N, C-alpha and C positions, 0 to 999 in steps of 0.2 A: 484719124481720118486717113493717114498714110496706110495703115493696115487695111482699112476698108477699100481704098483705091487699089491696093495690091491684091485684093481678094483673099486676105488672110484673116478673116473673121468667120466664126468666133475665135477668140484668142485669150489666153491668160497673159497678163503683162505684170511682171514682178519688178518692183523698184528696189534694187539691191542697195542703193545708197540710203534709202529710207530705212531699210532693215538694219543696215550697219549702224545708223544713228540711233535707232531704237535699242539695239543690243547694247551699245555703249552706255546709254542712259540706265538700262536695267542693271548692267554689271556694276556701274558706279554706285547705284542705290543699295546693292546687296553686299558690297564689301567682300569679305572672305567666306560668305555663305556659299557652299558648293552648289553648282547648277548643272543638272543634266537635261539636255533638250529632249523632249518626248517626240521621237521621230514620227510617231503615228500622225501627228498634226499635219506635217507636210515633209515628205522625204526627198523633195526635189534637190538634186546634187548642188545646183547653183546656190540655193538657199543654205544648205548645210555648210557650204564653203564659207559663207559670210558669218554664219552663227558660230562655227567651230572655235575661232580664237577667243570668244567670250564665255565659253562654257568649260566645265571641268570634265565633261564626258557626254555620252548619249544614253538615253533609255530606249530600249526596243522591246517589242512585244511579240516577236515571232522570229523564226529562223530566217525568213526572207528579209526582214528588216536588218537582222544581224549581218547577213552576207552583204547587203547593200551598203551599210555603214562601213564595214571592214574594207570594202572595195576602195572607198575613197579616203578613209582615215584608219589605216591598219594599226596605228599605234595608240589610238584614242581609247581611254577607258569606256567600257560599255557595260551597262546593267541590263539584264534580261528579266522580264516579268511576264505576267499574264496567266490566266487560268488555262487548263487543258494543254499543258506543254507536252509535245512529243518527246520521245527519248532523245532525238537529235538536239532538240532545244534544251532539255533538262541537263544533258551531258555536255553542253557547249562550254568552251573555255572562255569565260567572261570575267570581268572585274568583280561584279556582284551578281548573284542569282537571287531573285526575289521568290521566296518559297510561299506557295499558296495553300498547302495542305500537308498534313503528316505523311500522306502517301508519297509525296514527292521526296521526302527524306528517306523513306523506305526504299524507293526505287534507286536513289543514289547509293545507298548502302549495298543493295543487292548487286548492283553493277560494279561495285568497287571504285566508284568515282569520288574525286575530291572537288570541293567547291568552297568559295567564300559566300556565305548566305546572309540575307536579311529576311526575317520572318514577317510576312505581311499580316498586320492585325486589322480586324474589323471591330472597332469599339462600338458598343451599344450606347451611343450618346446622341442627344438631340441635334439634328442638322436641319436648320430652317433656312429658307431662301435659296437653296441650291437648284441649279438647272438640271443636274444629275447627281444622284446619291449612290455611291459605290459601297458605302458603309453606313453605320448608324443603326444597324438591324440586320435582318436576314436577307443577305444577298449572296451571289455566288463568288464574291471577291474576298480573298483573304480568309483569315481564321478568327474565331472568337477567342477570348483569353484562355479558354480551356484547351483549344487546339494549339495555341502558342505554348502553353505549359507542357503539353504532350511532346511537342517538337523539342523543347529545351531538355526534357528528360532523356529523349532519344539521343541527343547530341552530346550529352555528358560522357566523359571518360573515353573519348576518341578525338583524333585530330585531323581526320580526313575531310570531313564536312565541318567547316569552321563557322561558328555562330558569331557574326560580326555586329548584328544590331537589328533594329526594327524598321520596317517600312510601313507607311500608312498613307493611302490616298483615299480619303473618305468621301469627297464630294467635288463638284465642279460648279463654277459660276458664282463664287463668293467674293465679296469685297475684302479689302485688307484687314479691317477690324475683325470680321468674322473668321477669316483665315487664321488670324493670330489666336483667336479663341480655340479653334481646333488644334493649332500647334501646341498650345498650352496643355490641352488634354492629352495629346499624343506624347509630349515630353514627360508629363507626370507618370504616365503608364510605363514608358521606356525606362525612366529612372528607377521605378520600382523593381525592374528586372536587373538593374545594375549595368545596363548597356550605355555606351557613349557615342555610338554611331546611329543617327536617327534620320531617316528619309521621310519627310512629311508630305511628299507628293506635290501635285500641281493643283489645278482647279481655279486659277485666278480669273476673276470675272471679266468678260468681254461683252460689251453692249452693242448689239446690232441695231437697236433702236436709236442709239446716240453714239455714232462712231468717234466723236471727239472726246467722249468720256472714257478714260483709260484707267486701268488698275493703278492704285497708288503704290508704286514700287518703293518710294522713299519711306513711307510709313511702315510698309511691310518689312523692309530691310532693317530699319531702326528697331522695330519690334522684335524681330528674330534675334538681333544682336543683344538686346536686353534680356531675352529669355535664355539664351545659351549660357551654360556654365563652363568654367575652365576645363579644358580637356575634351569637350564634346565636339563632334563633327555633325553639323546640320546640313542637310542636302534637300533641295527641292527639284521638281521635275515639270517645269512649265512647258507648254507646247503651243496651244492656240494663242495665248496672250503674247507670245514672241513673234510669230510669223503671220498672224492674220492680217495685219494692217498693210503689209507691203504688196499685197496682190489685188489685182482687178480682173474681172471677167468682162471682156469687151465683145459686143456683138452688134448686130444690125437689125432693124425692123423689117420684116417681110410683109406684114399686112396689118391693117387697122380696121376693125369692124365693130358694129354695135349689135348686141344680142339681148333681146328683152330689156332694152333700155340701158344696158351696161356696156361701157366701152372697153374693148380688148385690143392690145397690141401683141401680135405674134412675132417673136424674134427667132433668129437662127440659133440653133443649139437649144439649151434648156437644162433641166435638172439632171439629164444624163451626163452633162458636163460639170455642173455645180449643184450637187444634191443638198447643199446646206439649207436653203429655205424650206425645202420639203421635209427634211429631217427635223429641223427645229421648229417648224410651223410658224415661221416669221416672214416678213417681207425683207428681201435682201436690200440693204441700203444702196442707193444709186446716185449718180450725178444728175441733177436737174438743172438744165440750162435755160429752159423756158417753161414756166408754169402753165397749167392747163386743166382741163376737165379730169376728174379722178379716173385713172386708167389702170386696169389689171393687166400685168405683163406676163405672158405665158410663152412656153417654148413649143417645139415641134412635135412633141410626143403625143400619142393617142391615149392620154389619160388626163383627167382633171387635176391630178396631183402635180402635173408639170406646170406649176405656178411659181413665178419668180418673185412677184411683188403684187400686192392688192391695193387698188384704189389710190394710186400714186398721183398727186396733182402735177401732171407733166403733159406737155404738148408733144406728140409724136406723130410722124408720118412715115410711110414706107421709104426705106433707104437711110433713115436716121441711125446714127451710131449711139448705142446705149452702153454706159459704163457702170457695172456693179462693183461696189466697194467691198472691202473686207473679205477678199477671196483668197487669202494666203494660207488658210488652214482649214482642214476637213472640208475640202471643196472637190477638186478634181480627183484626189486619191480615194475618196469614199463614194464616188459616183458610179452608177451602173452604165459603164461606157458603151457597151455593145447593144443595149436595148434599141431596137429598130435599125441598128447598124448605120446610124448617121456618121458622117466624117468626124474625126477627132479634132479638137481645137488646136490651134498653133500656140507656141510658147515663145514669149519675147522677154528680154531682160534689159532693164535700164540701169545705168551706173555700173560700178564694179567694186 
């Protein structure tokens, strides 16, 4: 209400104390399993500052993300991945370079560059229940085992481009038992190659339908500890599951109207600020202070895709403040900010 009274809505509000507590819980559950935060989930510097003490490094997927992280954490280990790397990205001085194809190895050789590399494998294994599948069949991500073998042959007999291990991020949106099944398959494959550094990626499930249901980090940590063999380094790259809960998108109702019998509430801002519900095709969870008739909440954009939540049992009137939950990941940073050139949201931080 203070933000509304000050005319500072729409706004993102990040609870840094909540993020710190969540990170402490995750870190305790994982023990000495290495963690790299996937910066693509949310690169906000204030969030990175809270996350940094609990992780072993950062995972970036572009030169822009690399420069951003280096600006604030110049000494932190950084792994760089992603398909379609430019020369500037491929030749960057990073802790680990995730190789996506044999041609990336050839480009390193041609340029006379050195690097410590993990080869990204796309295993042809069943992946059920995932919200996104980056592996398990023909996708543009990583290499099949034949491509991995080609890279290993190319890397033999030289020491400029150093083969450190395997990287695999096969899917997103899986619970702890299913994630451990994938980890077992990845580890079996990596051990067959004789490597001891294995990055098994991220993809921990986040439920927008049930914000109180969170990924079982204790089960996952215990499972990874039991799978790891002496001398092996296991690394994961969570993003959404770390930062999503600390953020809220707060706005106000501009208009309420009925069209062909359906009730709509039009709020300031919309999916050009928080694209998540449009991208994932869900209703963004929200705070409901007073129940009411099912209402579809939309933004200000001239498109029916600008829908935040459908048929929410909430009572709203013009001027009311609306708080959307789980806005701490893949929200502002993936949104089409300049569509219709509406004002940008404000940003506020609670705790420290």
